[in-house]
The first five atom37 places (N, CA, C, CB, O) and aatype in JSON, in Angstrom:
{
  "aatype": [12, 13, 11, 3, 9, 2, 18, 7, 7, 14, 13, 12, 4, 10, 15, 1, 7, 3, 15, 17, 7, 3, 10, 2, 10, 7, 9, 6, 1, 13, 15, 3, 7, 15, 13, 0, 2, 3, 5, 9, 15, 15, 8, 1, 17, 15, 3, 13, 4],
  "atom_mask": [
    [1, 1, 1, 1, 1],
    [1, 1, 1, 1, 1],
    [1, 1, 1, 1, 1],
    [1, 1, 1, 1, 1],
    [1, 1, 1, 1, 1],
    [1, 1, 1, 1, 1],
    [1, 1, 1, 1, 1],
    [1, 1, 1, 0, 1],
    [1, 1, 1, 0, 1],
    [1, 1, 1, 1, 1],
    [1, 1, 1, 1, 1],
    [1, 1, 1, 1, 1],
    [1, 1, 1, 1, 1],
    [1, 1, 1, 1, 1],
    [1, 1, 1, 1, 1],
    [1, 1, 1, 1, 1],
    [1, 1, 1, 0, 1],
    [1, 1, 1, 1, 1],
    [1, 1, 1, 1, 1],
    [1, 1, 1, 1, 1],
    [1, 1, 1, 0, 1],
    [1, 1, 1, 1, 1],
    [1, 1, 1, 1, 1],
    [1, 1, 1, 1, 1],
    [1, 1, 1, 1, 1],
    [1, 1, 1, 0, 1],
    [1, 1, 1, 1, 1],
    [1, 1, 1, 1, 1],
    [1, 1, 1, 1, 1],
    [1, 1, 1, 1, 1],
    [1, 1, 1, 1, 1],
    [1, 1, 1, 1, 1],
    [1, 1, 1, 0, 1],
    [1, 1, 1, 1, 1],
    [1, 1, 1, 1, 1],
    [1, 1, 1, 1, 1],
    [1, 1, 1, 1, 1],
    [1, 1, 1, 1, 1],
    [1, 1, 1, 1, 1],
    [1, 1, 1, 1, 1],
    [1, 1, 1, 1, 1],
    [1, 1, 1, 1, 1],
    [1, 1, 1, 1, 1],
    [1, 1, 1, 1, 1],
    [1, 1, 1, 1, 1],
    [1, 1, 1, 1, 1],
    [1, 1, 1, 1, 1],
    [1, 1, 1, 1, 1],
    [1, 1, 1, 1, 1]
  ],
  "atom_positions": [
    [[108.5, 87.51, 101.62], [107.22, 86.92, 101.54], [106.11, 87.73, 100.29], [106.63, 87.03, 103.15], [106.2, 88.93, 100.07]],
    [[105.52, 87.21, 99.87], [104.84, 87.3, 98.63], [103.42, 87.69, 98.52], [104.93, 86.16, 98.06], [102.88, 86.59, 98.65]],
    [[102.31, 88.69, 98.34], [101.1, 88.22, 98.07], [100.38, 87.4, 97.37], [100.73, 88.77, 97.91], [99.16, 87.25, 97.46]],
    [[101.26, 86.74, 96.52], [100.38, 85.82, 95.77], [100.99, 84.39, 95.87], [100.22, 86.28, 94.24], [101.86, 84.08, 96.69]],
    [[100.57, 83.73, 95.14], [100.99, 81.9, 95.32], [102.17, 81.76, 94.53], [99.72, 80.61, 94.62], [102.15, 82.6, 93.64]],
    [[102.98, 81.19, 94.51], [104.08, 80.65, 93.88], [104.74, 81.99, 93.66], [103.8, 79.72, 92.57], [104.68, 82.5, 92.54]],
    [[105.29, 82.53, 94.56], [106.22, 83.77, 94.85], [105.98, 85.1, 93.76], [107.88, 83.21, 94.71], [106.9, 85.75, 93.27]],
    [[104.58, 85.31, 93.52], [104.11, 86.15, 92.77], [103.81, 87.46, 93.42], [0.0, 0.0, 0.0], [104.13, 87.8, 94.56]],
    [[103.23, 88.04, 92.66], [103.0, 89.44, 93.07], [103.6, 90.76, 94.01], [0.0, 0.0, 0.0], [104.82, 90.6, 93.97]],
    [[103.4, 91.61, 94.57], [103.76, 92.37, 95.68], [104.8, 91.61, 96.63], [102.49, 92.75, 96.41], [104.48, 90.47, 96.98]],
    [[105.96, 92.13, 97.05], [106.63, 91.63, 98.26], [107.02, 92.42, 99.29], [107.65, 91.04, 97.97], [106.68, 93.59, 99.45]],
    [[107.92, 91.65, 100.16], [108.17, 92.39, 101.43], [109.14, 91.49, 102.09], [106.85, 92.67, 102.34], [108.98, 90.27, 102.08]],
    [[109.98, 91.97, 102.57], [111.62, 91.43, 102.95], [111.64, 91.39, 104.64], [113.07, 92.75, 102.27], [111.26, 92.4, 105.25]],
    [[112.01, 90.39, 105.26], [112.17, 90.43, 106.68], [113.98, 89.95, 106.91], [110.89, 89.23, 107.44], [114.38, 88.83, 106.61]],
    [[114.66, 90.76, 107.34], [116.13, 90.29, 107.35], [116.23, 89.61, 108.49], [117.21, 91.36, 107.31], [115.64, 89.72, 109.57]],
    [[117.39, 88.6, 107.94], [117.7, 88.05, 109.31], [118.29, 88.22, 110.44], [118.04, 87.37, 109.27], [119.44, 88.67, 110.46]],
    [[117.58, 87.87, 111.67], [117.88, 88.18, 112.73], [116.91, 89.61, 113.47], [0.0, 0.0, 0.0], [117.02, 90.05, 114.61]],
    [[115.77, 90.18, 112.11], [114.29, 91.06, 112.53], [113.07, 90.11, 113.03], [113.62, 91.95, 111.05], [113.1, 88.88, 112.89]],
    [[112.38, 90.55, 113.41], [111.09, 89.86, 113.78], [110.02, 91.49, 113.9], [111.33, 88.73, 115.58], [110.23, 92.63, 114.33]],
    [[108.7, 90.69, 113.15], [107.42, 91.68, 113.57], [106.63, 91.0, 114.35], [106.52, 92.21, 112.43], [106.32, 89.81, 114.31]],
    [[106.17, 92.26, 115.45], [105.39, 91.36, 116.32], [104.02, 91.26, 116.07], [0.0, 0.0, 0.0], [103.2, 90.45, 116.52]],
    [[103.86, 92.3, 115.21], [102.07, 92.11, 114.6], [101.93, 93.04, 113.84], [100.71, 92.24, 115.65], [102.08, 94.24, 114.09]],
    [[101.52, 92.33, 112.43], [101.17, 92.87, 111.46], [100.05, 93.33, 111.39], [101.34, 92.3, 110.68], [99.87, 94.18, 110.52]],
    [[98.99, 92.97, 112.2], [97.58, 93.73, 112.24], [97.68, 95.3, 112.72], [96.55, 92.92, 113.32], [96.67, 96.01, 112.77]],
    [[99.01, 95.77, 113.09], [99.29, 97.39, 112.95], [99.26, 98.19, 111.99], [100.31, 97.71, 113.22], [98.94, 99.38, 112.0]],
    [[99.7, 97.3, 110.84], [99.58, 98.14, 109.39], [100.81, 98.72, 109.31], [0.0, 0.0, 0.0], [100.78, 99.68, 108.53]],
    [[101.94, 98.52, 109.84], [103.16, 99.17, 109.7], [103.77, 98.66, 108.2], [104.12, 98.8, 111.02], [103.83, 99.23, 107.11]],
    [[104.17, 97.38, 108.65], [104.77, 96.27, 107.35], [103.69, 96.62, 106.33], [104.77, 94.29, 107.74], [102.52, 96.84, 106.64]],
    [[104.27, 96.65, 104.87], [103.62, 96.52, 103.82], [104.37, 95.94, 102.92], [103.14, 97.55, 103.43], [105.59, 95.78, 103.0]],
    [[103.37, 95.48, 101.67], [103.96, 94.78, 100.44], [104.72, 95.63, 99.67], [102.96, 94.21, 99.55], [104.61, 96.74, 100.2]],
    [[105.64, 95.74, 98.43], [106.16, 96.57, 97.56], [105.05, 97.48, 96.8], [106.97, 95.75, 96.65], [105.23, 98.63, 96.4]],
    [[103.96, 96.79, 96.69], [102.98, 98.05, 96.33], [102.25, 98.86, 97.19], [102.01, 97.69, 95.58], [101.29, 99.48, 96.73]],
    [[102.56, 98.96, 98.4], [102.44, 99.66, 99.63], [100.77, 98.99, 100.29], [0.0, 0.0, 0.0], [100.07, 99.57, 101.12]],
    [[100.49, 97.82, 99.71], [99.5, 97.29, 99.99], [99.74, 96.61, 101.39], [99.14, 96.51, 98.92], [100.77, 95.96, 101.57]],
    [[98.75, 96.76, 102.47], [99.13, 96.14, 103.97], [99.45, 94.68, 104.01], [97.9, 96.31, 105.02], [98.97, 93.98, 103.11]],
    [[100.2, 94.13, 104.93], [100.47, 92.8, 104.74], [99.69, 91.72, 105.27], [101.57, 92.63, 105.11], [99.62, 90.61, 104.73]],
    [[98.81, 92.23, 106.88], [98.17, 91.78, 107.63], [97.21, 90.82, 106.74], [97.67, 92.8, 108.43], [96.43, 91.24, 105.88]],
    [[97.4, 89.41, 107.08], [96.38, 88.32, 106.28], [96.31, 88.24, 104.83], [94.95, 88.57, 106.62], [95.41, 87.94, 104.05]],
    [[97.78, 88.67, 104.66], [97.83, 88.75, 103.04], [99.25, 87.79, 102.43], [98.02, 90.64, 102.53], [99.61, 87.79, 101.25]],
    [[99.65, 87.32, 103.09], [101.09, 86.58, 102.63], [100.53, 85.23, 102.2], [102.38, 86.37, 103.98], [99.85, 84.59, 103.01]],
    [[100.75, 84.8, 101.06], [100.36, 83.9, 100.24], [101.54, 82.51, 100.02], [100.05, 84.76, 98.96], [101.25, 81.32, 99.86]],
    [[102.38, 82.88, 100.05], [103.95, 82.46, 99.54], [105.45, 82.92, 99.84], [103.97, 82.68, 98.3], [105.62, 84.06, 99.4]],
    [[106.37, 82.49, 100.35], [107.7, 82.96, 101.01], [108.49, 82.0, 100.5], [107.79, 83.05, 102.62], [108.11, 80.93, 100.03]],
    [[109.5, 82.36, 100.58], [110.9, 81.93, 100.46], [112.03, 82.66, 101.0], [111.17, 81.8, 99.22], [112.05, 83.89, 101.06]],
    [[113.28, 81.66, 101.52], [114.16, 82.09, 101.99], [115.08, 82.39, 100.86], [114.53, 81.34, 102.96], [115.26, 81.84, 99.78]],
    [[115.58, 83.42, 101.42], [116.84, 84.4, 100.58], [118.24, 84.84, 101.34], [116.14, 85.98, 100.17], [118.29, 84.9, 102.57]],
    [[119.09, 85.06, 100.73], [120.21, 85.78, 101.16], [120.21, 87.26, 101.06], [121.25, 85.32, 100.5], [121.07, 87.98, 101.56]],
    [[119.08, 87.69, 100.29], [119.08, 89.15, 100.1], [117.84, 89.41, 99.28], [120.43, 89.69, 99.38], [117.47, 88.68, 98.36]],
    [[117.3, 90.39, 99.64], [116.4, 91.08, 98.74], [116.28, 92.18, 97.4], [115.91, 91.51, 99.47], [115.17, 92.48, 96.95]]
  ]
}
């Protein structure tokens, strides 16, 4: 998942079979350390991160 549109900016990965219940908790963060809640602007499926 990417913070910016068109797969740009900081990113984070969710592995196959994993799930995140509530991004509002502030546990999940982008590669630059910023919070993920309400900030995901694009995503793409991939076999690796």
